C-alpha positions as CSV (number, residue, x, y, z in Angstrom):
1,M,8.8,-61.1,-34.2
2,Q,8.3,-58.4,-31.8
3,F,5.8,-55.7,-32.4
4,D,8.4,-53.1,-33.2
5,E,10.0,-55.5,-35.5
6,V,6.7,-56.2,-37.2
7,L,6.4,-52.2,-37.4
8,K,9.9,-52.1,-39.1
9,Q,8.7,-54.7,-41.6
10,I,5.7,-53.0,-42.6
11,G,7.0,-49.5,-42.4
12,E,7.4,-47.5,-39.4
13,F,5.5,-44.4,-40.4
14,G,4.0,-45.7,-43.7
15,K,0.9,-44.6,-45.6
16,Y,-1.5,-46.2,-43.2
17,Q,0.1,-44.8,-40.1
18,K,0.3,-41.4,-41.6
19,I,-3.4,-41.8,-42.5
20,Q,-4.5,-42.4,-39.1
21,Y,-2.1,-40.2,-37.4
22,Y,-3.1,-36.9,-39.6
23,L,-6.8,-37.8,-39.1
24,L,-6.2,-37.7,-35.4
25,C,-4.1,-34.7,-35.5
26,I,-7.2,-32.9,-36.9
27,V,-8.8,-33.7,-33.5
28,G,-5.8,-31.7,-31.7
29,I,-7.1,-28.7,-33.8
30,T,-10.4,-28.7,-31.8
31,S,-8.9,-29.7,-28.6
32,A,-6.8,-26.5,-28.5
33,M,-9.9,-24.5,-29.2
34,H,-11.5,-25.9,-26.2
35,S,-8.5,-25.5,-24.1
36,L,-8.1,-21.6,-24.4
37,N,-11.8,-20.6,-25.5
38,M,-12.2,-18.8,-22.2
39,V,-10.1,-15.9,-23.7
40,F,-13.3,-15.1,-25.7
41,V,-15.9,-16.9,-23.7
42,G,-14.8,-15.0,-20.8
43,G,-13.7,-11.9,-21.8
44,T,-14.2,-8.4,-20.3
45,P,-15.5,-5.9,-22.1
46,E,-14.9,-2.3,-21.0
47,H,-17.7,-1.3,-18.7
48,H,-18.6,1.3,-16.1
49,C,-21.6,1.7,-13.9
50,D,-25.0,2.0,-15.5
51,I,-25.9,5.7,-15.5
52,Q,-29.5,5.2,-16.6
53,Y,-29.1,7.7,-19.2
54,D,-32.2,9.4,-20.5
55,K,-31.8,12.5,-22.2
56,T,-34.9,14.2,-21.0
57,Q,-33.7,13.7,-17.4
58,W,-30.3,15.1,-18.0
59,N,-31.0,18.3,-19.3
60,N,-30.5,17.1,-23.0
61,L,-26.8,16.5,-22.1
62,T,-25.3,13.7,-24.6
63,Y,-24.5,10.1,-23.2
64,E,-20.4,11.1,-23.1
65,E,-21.2,14.5,-21.2
66,A,-23.4,12.5,-18.7
67,Y,-21.1,9.7,-18.4
68,N,-18.1,12.1,-17.6
69,I,-19.8,14.0,-15.0
70,T,-21.4,10.8,-13.3
71,I,-18.4,8.6,-13.3
72,P,-15.3,9.7,-11.1
73,I,-11.5,9.6,-11.9
74,F,-9.9,8.3,-8.8
75,E,-8.3,4.8,-10.0
76,T,-4.9,4.4,-12.0
77,E,-3.9,2.1,-14.3
78,E,-0.2,1.3,-14.1
79,F,1.4,0.4,-17.3
80,G,4.9,-0.1,-15.5
81,L,5.8,0.0,-12.1
82,G,5.7,3.5,-10.9
83,E,4.0,4.9,-14.0
84,Q,0.2,5.8,-13.4
85,V,-2.4,6.8,-15.9
86,P,-5.5,8.3,-14.2
87,R,-8.9,6.8,-15.5
88,R,-12.5,6.9,-14.8
89,S,-13.9,4.3,-12.4
90,R,-15.2,0.8,-13.7
91,C,-16.8,0.0,-10.3
92,Y,-18.0,3.6,-8.5
93,M,-20.1,6.3,-9.5
94,Y,-21.6,9.6,-8.2
95,D,-24.8,9.4,-6.4
96,L,-27.2,9.8,-9.4
97,E,-29.9,11.8,-7.8
98,S,-27.4,14.4,-6.4
99,V,-25.7,14.5,-10.0
100,K,-29.1,15.4,-11.8
101,R,-30.1,18.0,-9.2
102,I,-26.8,19.5,-9.8
103,V,-27.0,19.6,-13.5
104,N,-30.4,20.9,-13.6
105,K,-29.4,23.7,-11.2
106,Y,-26.3,24.7,-13.3
107,R,-27.4,23.8,-16.7
108,N,-25.9,26.5,-18.7
109,N,-22.4,25.9,-17.0
110,L,-21.3,22.4,-17.3
111,T,-17.7,22.9,-16.0
112,L,-19.3,24.4,-12.9
113,A,-21.6,21.6,-12.7
114,E,-18.6,19.2,-12.8
115,D,-17.1,21.0,-9.7
116,H,-20.1,20.9,-7.8
117,V,-20.7,17.3,-8.3
118,T,-16.9,16.5,-7.4
119,N,-17.3,18.3,-4.3
120,E,-21.0,17.7,-3.1
121,S,-21.9,14.1,-4.4
122,D,-21.2,10.8,-2.7
123,I,-19.3,8.1,-4.5
124,L,-21.4,5.0,-4.4
125,Y,-20.7,1.5,-5.7
126,C,-22.4,0.6,-9.0
127,T,-25.9,0.2,-7.5
128,N,-27.8,-0.2,-11.0
129,G,-25.6,-2.8,-12.6
130,W,-23.1,-2.0,-15.2
131,S,-22.8,-0.9,-19.1
132,Y,-20.6,-3.0,-21.2
133,S,-19.3,-1.9,-24.5
134,K,-19.8,-4.0,-27.6
135,E,-16.7,-3.0,-29.5
136,I,-14.8,-6.0,-29.0
137,F,-17.1,-8.6,-27.4
138,H,-20.8,-8.6,-27.9
139,S,-21.6,-11.1,-25.2
140,T,-19.3,-12.9,-22.7
141,I,-20.0,-14.5,-19.4
142,V,-18.7,-11.5,-17.8
143,S,-21.4,-9.2,-19.2
144,Q,-24.1,-11.7,-18.9
145,W,-23.6,-12.6,-15.1
146,D,-21.4,-9.2,-14.2
147,L,-18.4,-10.6,-13.2
148,V,-16.7,-7.5,-12.6
149,C,-15.3,-5.5,-9.8
150,D,-15.6,-7.4,-6.5
151,Q,-17.0,-10.6,-8.7
152,K,-14.1,-10.4,-10.9
153,L,-12.6,-13.5,-9.2
154,L,-15.2,-15.5,-10.3
155,R,-14.2,-14.7,-13.9
156,D,-10.9,-15.9,-13.2
157,L,-12.0,-19.3,-11.4
158,G,-13.6,-20.2,-14.8
159,Q,-10.1,-21.0,-16.6
160,A,-9.1,-22.5,-13.3
161,I,-12.1,-25.1,-13.3
162,F,-11.3,-25.9,-16.8
163,F,-7.7,-26.7,-15.9
164,A,-9.0,-28.7,-12.8
165,G,-11.3,-30.7,-15.0
166,R,-8.6,-31.6,-17.3
167,L,-6.3,-33.0,-14.3
168,T,-9.4,-35.2,-13.5
169,G,-9.6,-36.2,-17.0
170,A,-6.0,-37.4,-17.3
171,I,-6.6,-39.5,-14.3
172,V,-10.0,-41.1,-15.4
173,F,-9.5,-41.5,-19.0
174,G,-5.9,-42.7,-18.5
175,S,-7.4,-45.9,-16.5
176,L,-10.6,-46.2,-18.6
177,A,-8.5,-46.2,-21.9
178,D,-6.2,-49.2,-20.6
179,R,-9.2,-51.0,-19.0
180,F,-11.5,-51.0,-21.9
181,G,-9.6,-49.9,-25.0
182,R,-8.7,-46.8,-26.7
183,R,-11.3,-46.6,-29.3
184,P,-14.4,-47.0,-27.4
185,V,-13.4,-44.7,-24.7
186,F,-12.5,-42.1,-27.2
187,F,-15.6,-42.0,-29.1
188,V,-17.6,-42.0,-25.6
189,A,-15.5,-38.7,-24.5
190,L,-16.0,-37.3,-28.1
191,A,-19.7,-37.7,-27.6
192,L,-19.5,-36.3,-24.3
193,Q,-17.7,-33.3,-25.1
194,V,-20.3,-32.1,-27.8
195,V,-23.3,-32.8,-25.5
196,I,-21.4,-31.0,-22.6
197,G,-19.8,-28.3,-24.5
198,T,-23.3,-27.5,-26.5
199,S,-25.2,-27.6,-23.3
200,A,-22.8,-25.2,-21.6
201,G,-23.8,-22.7,-24.5
202,F,-27.5,-22.8,-23.1
203,A,-26.4,-22.6,-19.3
204,P,-29.0,-20.5,-17.2
205,T,-26.8,-19.7,-14.4
206,L,-23.2,-19.3,-13.7
207,P,-23.0,-22.3,-11.3
208,V,-24.5,-24.6,-14.0
209,F,-22.1,-23.2,-16.6
210,Y,-19.0,-23.7,-14.4
211,V,-20.2,-27.3,-13.7
212,L,-20.5,-28.0,-17.5
213,Y,-17.1,-26.2,-18.0
214,F,-15.1,-28.4,-15.4
215,L,-16.7,-31.5,-17.5
216,Q,-15.8,-30.0,-20.6
217,G,-12.2,-30.0,-19.3
218,V,-12.4,-33.5,-18.4
219,M,-13.6,-34.5,-21.9
220,Q,-11.2,-32.4,-23.6
221,V,-7.9,-34.1,-22.3
222,G,-9.8,-37.5,-22.6
223,V,-10.5,-36.8,-26.1
224,F,-7.0,-35.6,-27.1
225,L,-4.7,-37.8,-24.8
226,I,-6.7,-41.1,-26.5
227,A,-6.3,-39.6,-29.9
228,V,-2.5,-38.9,-29.5
229,V,-2.1,-42.7,-28.1
230,I,-3.9,-44.2,-30.9
231,G,-2.1,-42.1,-33.7
232,T,1.3,-43.0,-32.2
233,E,1.0,-46.5,-30.9
234,L,1.3,-47.7,-34.4
235,V,4.3,-45.8,-35.1
236,G,8.0,-47.3,-35.0
237,P,10.4,-46.2,-32.3
238,S,12.4,-44.1,-34.6
239,K,9.8,-41.9,-35.6
240,R,7.9,-41.2,-32.2
241,K,9.7,-38.4,-31.3
242,W,8.8,-36.9,-34.6
243,V,4.9,-37.6,-34.2
244,G,5.0,-36.5,-30.7
245,I,6.2,-33.0,-31.2
246,M,4.6,-32.5,-34.6
247,I,1.0,-32.8,-33.2
248,H,1.4,-29.5,-31.2
249,N,1.8,-27.8,-34.5
250,F,-1.7,-28.8,-35.2
251,Y,-2.5,-27.7,-31.4
252,A,-1.2,-24.1,-32.5
253,V,-3.0,-24.0,-35.8
254,G,-6.3,-24.7,-33.4
255,I,-5.6,-21.9,-31.4
256,M,-4.9,-19.6,-34.4
257,L,-8.3,-20.7,-35.8
258,L,-10.0,-20.1,-32.6
259,A,-8.8,-16.5,-32.7
260,G,-10.7,-16.4,-36.0
261,I,-13.7,-17.9,-34.6
262,G,-13.6,-15.2,-31.6
263,Y,-13.1,-12.4,-34.1
264,L,-16.3,-13.7,-36.3
265,I,-18.5,-14.5,-33.7
266,R,-18.0,-12.4,-30.4
267,D,-20.9,-14.0,-28.5
268,W,-19.9,-16.4,-25.8
269,K,-22.8,-18.6,-26.3
270,Y,-22.4,-19.1,-30.2
271,I,-18.4,-19.7,-29.6
272,E,-19.4,-22.5,-27.2
273,L,-21.5,-24.0,-29.6
274,T,-19.3,-23.6,-32.7
275,V,-16.1,-25.2,-31.1
276,S,-18.5,-28.0,-29.5
277,L,-20.4,-28.9,-32.5
278,I,-17.3,-29.3,-34.7
279,G,-16.7,-32.4,-32.9
280,V,-19.6,-34.0,-34.6
281,I,-17.6,-34.2,-37.6
282,F,-15.2,-36.9,-35.9
283,T,-18.3,-39.3,-35.8
284,M,-17.1,-40.4,-39.2
285,Y,-14.1,-41.7,-37.6
286,W,-15.9,-44.7,-36.4
287,W,-15.6,-46.5,-39.4
288,V,-12.1,-45.3,-40.0
289,V,-10.0,-45.3,-36.7
290,P,-9.4,-48.9,-35.5
291,E,-8.5,-50.2,-31.9
292,S,-5.0,-49.9,-31.1
293,A,-3.3,-53.2,-32.1
294,R,-0.6,-52.6,-29.1
295,W,-3.7,-52.8,-26.8
296,L,-5.4,-55.6,-28.3
297,L,-2.2,-57.6,-28.5
298,A,-1.5,-57.0,-24.7
299,R,-5.3,-58.3,-24.0
300,G,-4.5,-61.4,-25.9
301,R,-6.9,-60.4,-28.6
302,V,-4.2,-61.6,-31.2
303,S,-6.4,-62.4,-34.3
304,E,-7.8,-58.8,-34.0
305,A,-4.5,-57.3,-34.0
306,E,-3.1,-59.2,-36.6
307,A,-5.9,-57.9,-39.0
308,I,-5.0,-54.4,-38.2
309,I,-1.2,-54.9,-38.8
310,K,-2.3,-56.6,-42.1
311,K,-4.4,-54.2,-43.4
312,A,-1.7,-51.7,-42.6
313,A,0.8,-53.8,-44.5
314,R,-1.6,-54.0,-47.4
315,V,-1.7,-50.2,-47.6
316,N,1.9,-49.6,-47.1
317,K,2.6,-52.1,-49.9
318,R,4.6,-54.3,-47.7
319,E,4.6,-58.3,-47.1
320,L,4.2,-60.0,-43.6
321,P,3.9,-63.6,-42.8
322,E,0.4,-65.1,-42.4
323,H,0.8,-65.1,-38.4
324,P,3.5,-62.2,-37.7
325,F,2.7,-62.6,-34.0
326,D,4.0,-66.4,-33.5
327,D,3.8,-68.5,-30.2
328,S,7.5,-67.3,-29.4
329,M,6.7,-63.8,-29.7
330,M,3.7,-64.2,-27.6
331,S,5.8,-65.9,-24.9
332,K,7.9,-62.5,-24.8
333,Q,5.2,-60.2,-25.6
334,D,4.6,-60.0,-21.4
335,D,7.7,-57.6,-21.1
336,K,6.6,-55.7,-24.4
337,I,2.9,-55.0,-23.2
338,D,1.6,-51.2,-23.3
339,T,-0.1,-50.8,-20.0
340,V,1.7,-50.4,-16.7
341,K,-1.1,-52.2,-15.0
342,D,-0.8,-55.4,-17.2
343,F,3.0,-55.5,-16.5
344,M,2.5,-55.3,-13.0
345,R,0.1,-58.5,-13.0
346,S,2.9,-60.3,-15.3
347,K,5.9,-59.7,-13.2
348,K,6.3,-59.5,-9.5
349,P,8.5,-56.9,-8.5
350,T,11.5,-57.3,-5.8
351,R,10.1,-54.3,-3.8
352,Q,7.5,-51.9,-4.2
353,Y,8.6,-48.2,-4.9
354,T,6.5,-45.3,-3.9
355,I,6.5,-41.6,-4.1
356,I,8.4,-41.3,-1.2
357,D,11.2,-42.9,-2.6
358,L,11.8,-39.9,-5.0
359,F,12.7,-37.9,-1.7
360,R,14.6,-40.9,0.3
361,T,17.8,-39.1,-0.5
362,R,19.3,-35.6,-0.8
363,T,20.2,-35.8,-4.4
364,M,16.6,-37.4,-5.5
365,A,14.9,-34.9,-3.4
366,L,16.4,-32.0,-4.9
367,R,16.2,-33.3,-8.4
368,T,12.7,-34.3,-7.9
369,L,11.7,-30.7,-6.7
370,N,13.8,-29.1,-9.6
371,I,11.9,-31.1,-12.1
372,C,8.7,-30.3,-10.6
373,F,9.3,-26.7,-10.3
374,N,10.3,-26.6,-14.0
375,W,7.1,-28.3,-15.0
376,F,5.0,-26.0,-12.9
377,T,7.0,-23.0,-14.4
378,N,6.4,-24.0,-18.0
379,S,2.9,-24.6,-17.7
380,L,2.1,-21.6,-15.6
381,I,4.0,-19.5,-18.2
382,Y,2.5,-21.2,-21.5
383,Y,-0.9,-20.9,-20.5
384,G,-0.6,-17.6,-18.5
385,L,1.1,-16.0,-21.6
386,S,-1.9,-17.4,-23.7
387,L,-4.4,-15.9,-21.3
388,N,-2.5,-12.8,-21.1
389,T,-2.9,-11.6,-24.7
390,K,-6.1,-9.6,-23.6
391,N,-3.7,-7.2,-21.4
392,L,-1.8,-6.6,-24.3
393,S,-2.0,-3.3,-26.3
394,G,-3.0,-3.6,-29.9
395,D,-5.8,-6.1,-31.5
396,L,-6.7,-9.1,-29.0
397,F,-7.5,-11.3,-31.9
398,I,-4.2,-10.7,-33.8
399,N,-2.2,-10.8,-30.4
400,F,-3.7,-14.2,-29.6
401,F,-3.0,-15.2,-33.3
402,I,0.6,-14.3,-33.1
403,S,0.9,-16.1,-29.7
404,A,-0.2,-19.2,-31.2
405,A,1.8,-18.9,-34.5
406,T,5.1,-18.5,-32.3
407,E,4.6,-22.1,-31.1
408,I,5.2,-23.8,-34.7
409,P,8.7,-22.4,-34.9
410,G,9.3,-23.3,-31.1
411,N,8.3,-26.9,-31.9
412,C,10.1,-27.2,-35.1
413,I,13.6,-25.9,-33.6
414,I,13.2,-28.4,-30.9
415,L,12.9,-31.3,-33.3
416,L,16.2,-30.1,-35.1
417,L,18.3,-29.6,-31.9
418,V,17.2,-31.9,-29.3
419,D,19.8,-34.8,-30.3
420,K,22.2,-32.4,-31.4
421,T,22.5,-29.8,-28.4
422,G,21.4,-31.8,-25.5
423,R,18.2,-31.6,-23.3
424,R,19.7,-29.4,-20.3
425,R,21.2,-26.7,-22.7
426,L,18.1,-26.4,-24.6
427,L,15.9,-26.3,-21.6
428,C,17.8,-23.7,-19.6
429,G,18.6,-21.5,-22.9
430,F,15.0,-21.4,-23.8
431,M,13.8,-20.8,-20.5
432,I,16.4,-18.1,-19.8
433,F,15.7,-16.5,-23.2
434,G,12.0,-16.5,-22.9
435,G,12.2,-15.1,-19.2
436,M,14.6,-12.3,-20.0
437,A,12.3,-11.4,-22.9
438,C,9.4,-11.2,-20.6
439,A,11.3,-9.6,-17.7
440,G,12.4,-6.9,-20.3
441,T,8.8,-5.6,-20.4
442,I,9.2,-3.8,-17.3
443,L,11.7,-1.4,-19.0
444,V,9.6,-0.4,-22.0
445,P,8.2,3.3,-21.9
446,K,4.4,3.7,-21.8
447,D,4.5,5.4,-25.2
448,M,6.1,1.7,-26.8
449,R,3.3,-0.8,-25.8
450,W,4.1,-2.5,-29.1
451,L,7.5,-3.4,-27.8
452,V,5.8,-5.2,-24.7
453,V,3.8,-7.4,-27.1
454,T,6.8,-8.3,-29.2
455,L,8.7,-9.2,-26.0
456,A,5.8,-11.3,-24.7
457,M,5.7,-13.4,-28.1
458,I,9.5,-13.8,-27.8
459,G,8.6,-15.2,-24.3
460,K,5.9,-17.3,-25.7
461,F,8.3,-18.8,-28.3
462,G,10.8,-19.6,-25.9
463,I,8.5,-21.2,-23.2
464,T,7.0,-23.5,-25.9
465,A,10.3,-24.8,-26.9
466,S,11.4,-25.4,-23.5
467,Y,8.0,-27.0,-22.7
468,R,8.7,-29.5,-25.4
469,V,12.0,-30.3,-23.9
470,I,11.1,-30.7,-20.3
471,Y,8.9,-34.0,-20.9
472,L,11.5,-36.0,-22.6
473,F,14.2,-34.8,-20.5
474,S,12.4,-35.8,-17.2
475,A,11.6,-39.1,-18.2
476,E,15.2,-39.7,-18.6
477,L,16.1,-38.2,-15.4
478,F,13.9,-40.3,-13.1
479,P,15.2,-43.8,-12.6
480,T,13.1,-46.9,-13.7
481,V,11.7,-48.0,-10.6
482,V,10.1,-44.5,-9.6
483,R,9.7,-43.0,-13.3
484,S,6.0,-43.3,-13.1
485,N,5.7,-41.7,-9.7
486,G,8.1,-39.1,-10.7
487,M,6.2,-38.3,-14.2
488,G,2.9,-38.3,-12.1
489,M,4.4,-35.7,-9.7
490,S,5.4,-33.7,-12.5
491,S,2.5,-33.9,-14.4
492,V,0.4,-32.8,-11.3
493,S,2.8,-29.8,-10.7
494,A,2.0,-28.7,-14.3
495,R,-1.8,-28.9,-13.8
496,I,-1.3,-26.9,-10.7
497,G,0.6,-24.1,-12.8
498,G,-2.4,-24.1,-15.2
499,I,-4.8,-23.7,-12.6
500,I,-3.2,-20.9,-11.1
501,S,-2.2,-19.2,-14.3
502,P,-5.6,-17.0,-14.8
503,F,-5.2,-15.6,-11.5
504,I,-1.5,-13.9,-12.3
505,V,-3.0,-12.7,-15.5
506,S,-5.8,-11.0,-13.6
507,I,-3.3,-8.9,-11.9
508,G,-3.0,-7.2,-15.3
509,D,-6.0,-5.6,-14.8
510,T,-4.5,-3.2,-12.6
511,I,-0.4,-3.2,-13.6
512,L,-0.3,-4.1,-17.1
513,V,3.2,-5.4,-17.4
514,L,3.5,-7.3,-13.9
515,P,2.2,-10.7,-15.0
516,V,4.8,-10.8,-18.0
517,L,7.4,-9.7,-15.3
518,I,6.2,-12.4,-13.0
519,F,6.5,-15.1,-16.0
520,G,9.8,-14.0,-16.8
521,C,11.3,-13.9,-13.3
522,L,10.1,-17.4,-12.9
523,S,11.1,-18.4,-16.3
524,I,14.6,-17.3,-15.4
525,I,15.0,-19.1,-12.0
526,A,13.7,-22.2,-13.4
527,G,16.2,-22.0,-16.2
528,I,18.8,-21.4,-13.7
529,L,17.8,-24.4,-11.5
530,G,17.8,-26.4,-14.6
531,L,21.7,-26.2,-14.8
532,A,21.9,-28.1,-11.7
533,L,20.3,-31.3,-13.7
534,P,22.6,-33.7,-15.3
535,E,22.4,-34.0,-19.0
536,T,20.8,-37.3,-20.3
537,R,21.6,-37.1,-24.0
538,G,23.5,-40.2,-25.3
539,R,23.6,-41.7,-21.9
540,N,22.0,-45.1,-20.4
541,L,18.9,-44.5,-18.7
542,P,19.1,-44.9,-14.8
543,Q,17.6,-47.8,-13.6
544,T,17.4,-47.8,-10.0
545,L,18.0,-45.2,-7.2
546,E,21.8,-45.8,-7.1
547,D,22.0,-45.2,-10.7
548,A,20.2,-41.9,-10.3
549,E,22.5,-40.9,-7.3
550,L,25.5,-41.6,-9.7
551,M,24.0,-39.7,-12.8
552,G,26.1,-36.3,-13.6
553,R,29.2,-38.0,-11.9
554,S,29.8,-40.9,-14.4
555,C,27.7,-42.2,-17.4
556,V,28.1,-45.0,-20.0
557,L,27.6,-43.7,-23.4
558,L,25.4,-45.1,-25.7
559,K,26.3,-46.0,-29.5
560,P,25.0,-43.4,-31.8
561,K,22.4,-46.1,-33.2
562,E,21.1,-46.2,-29.6
563,I,20.6,-42.5,-28.9
564,N,17.7,-42.1,-30.9
565,E,15.7,-44.9,-29.4
566,V,16.3,-43.5,-26.1
567,D,15.2,-40.1,-27.2
568,T,11.8,-41.1,-28.2
569,D,11.1,-42.8,-25.0
570,S,8.2,-41.3,-22.7
571,V,5.5,-43.0,-20.7
572,D,2.1,-44.5,-21.4
573,L,-1.4,-43.3,-20.4
574,N,-0.8,-44.3,-16.7
575,L,2.7,-42.3,-16.4
576,V,0.7,-39.1,-18.0
577,H,-1.9,-39.3,-14.9
578,G,0.6,-40.4,-12.3
579,E,-0.6,-43.9,-11.5
580,R,2.2,-46.0,-10.1
581,A,3.9,-48.5,-11.6
582,H,6.6,-50.6,-9.6
583,L,8.9,-51.9,-12.4
584,T,12.2,-53.6,-11.5
585,A,15.5,-52.6,-12.7
586,E,16.3,-55.6,-14.4
587,D,13.0,-55.8,-16.5
588,D,13.2,-52.2,-17.7
589,T,15.8,-52.3,-20.1
590,D,13.8,-54.2,-22.6
591,K,10.5,-52.2,-21.9
592,M,11.3,-48.7,-21.8
593,D,11.1,-48.1,-25.5
594,E,7.2,-49.6,-25.2
595,H,6.2,-48.0,-22.0
596,A,7.3,-44.6,-23.5
597,K,5.3,-43.9,-26.4
598,N,3.4,-40.8,-25.6
599,G,6.4,-38.6,-24.6
600,N,5.9,-35.1,-25.8
601,N,2.0,-35.0,-25.7
602,E,1.4,-34.1,-22.3
603,T,2.6,-30.6,-23.0
604,A,-0.4,-30.0,-24.8
605,L,-2.5,-31.2,-22.4
């Protein structure tokens, strides 16, 4: 029997698979906490220049009076374009000695003293450091290392460094898991994530913290990626789309729980320690989670694979023959193995295709650029809106929680509509819908900031839904011979979007609604461009570059029963991190279902 035939016999998503899948989905909860904890670890408290307040030296002025007379009002905070609100400076102050001298001279007339300070005192950069409010955050890396004013770029660099680590992790752990096995690499990544995350909480300097934070990003994507692969590789083809999307609901729950952790703890060191040490719980999985039976079979370790399958059959209360993977099956198994590398060894291609082939013709070049732009935009906006909750009015923790909660209906609606409505309509519809909500923030009056929050959350719902569609859609648009190259380029485009997102969000420090407006405009543009992509629902996957050229002009419809199998297709670990696989068109028809098991999982990475 073929592997998927064995799965159908023991149950495509029986009790055994459900136990394994949901156990590994819990890992997704903690992975989400790592991915966005910079919102609280790197939060920027309200701050101003340290005025070195001592009541005896300030002629018995209160702290508030000393602050008001020492900190000038000349910065503006623009809520919307053209609407300015004056506020006291965060980065400049009047010369302290001059201020104290004037206060002592006009001790009985504070108003007159303020006028003289304004006219006579020099304005200086914060020479004595800063004072930070502890109303929202007790301690962050910003307050510990003064990452404000001319150093605030270093604050934004932290999240970008983490995303760069995730890009590295996808490349490194994808190859390691294919070579050494999913299970050992998963537990190594998990152990390192605990150790590195805990060490980051004790980092003595900012450079040391950022090195550890980069490595934390590497391990985070390694743990989550492999957990998803192990959890889905034992699931039958008709259930892969469901499990691929549903795990993102656990990811959303993790972000929601992070809001609670941030609210209760409010100290960046203890947040790092809490999020990291939770991973110790997963050491118990060593006795529960087995190696991937698909990987074992691909490596020729048939007896070990059979033992796992037989255990699954017992738990599912199904019957299996003594040797489900017989010799005839093994003779055909070479075209059903899970790793692109092994397939490359087993089949000699007629020619080798490279990333250049994605741009060899005008049609393919425009389509590739369109898909990459959509990936870039989805990632930029998804993470940008999550990080931008700090710039929204209202309570940071509630906004962050609601932002995560909007992902659950976004995930579920795609499950309901993706096979009924089609990929292109959903992608374009949700991107334009979410983009219009974000862009609409520019029209909101400054006394209705709650409406900005509402529109931003609607935008987050739209981008979550479109992000779930783009992976499936792009995997079906690229022809077989360059599919891995195309998906690799798309993945890199998404990573770049994630790296850029914190710098877009930082614009909100000056113009509150501008980041959301930028996200909205980009989303609308990407949605409109998506209309140029051909629909793939119910159509044969393109095998060659010539097939892709003809896509959108004439297509052969699949039989209804075949549609769901194609819909669940995606790519394996190597396709996620962009390693090239030179597959031939004649071989791919039978292999696509097996090489495309991890489809919708990239969006959470």
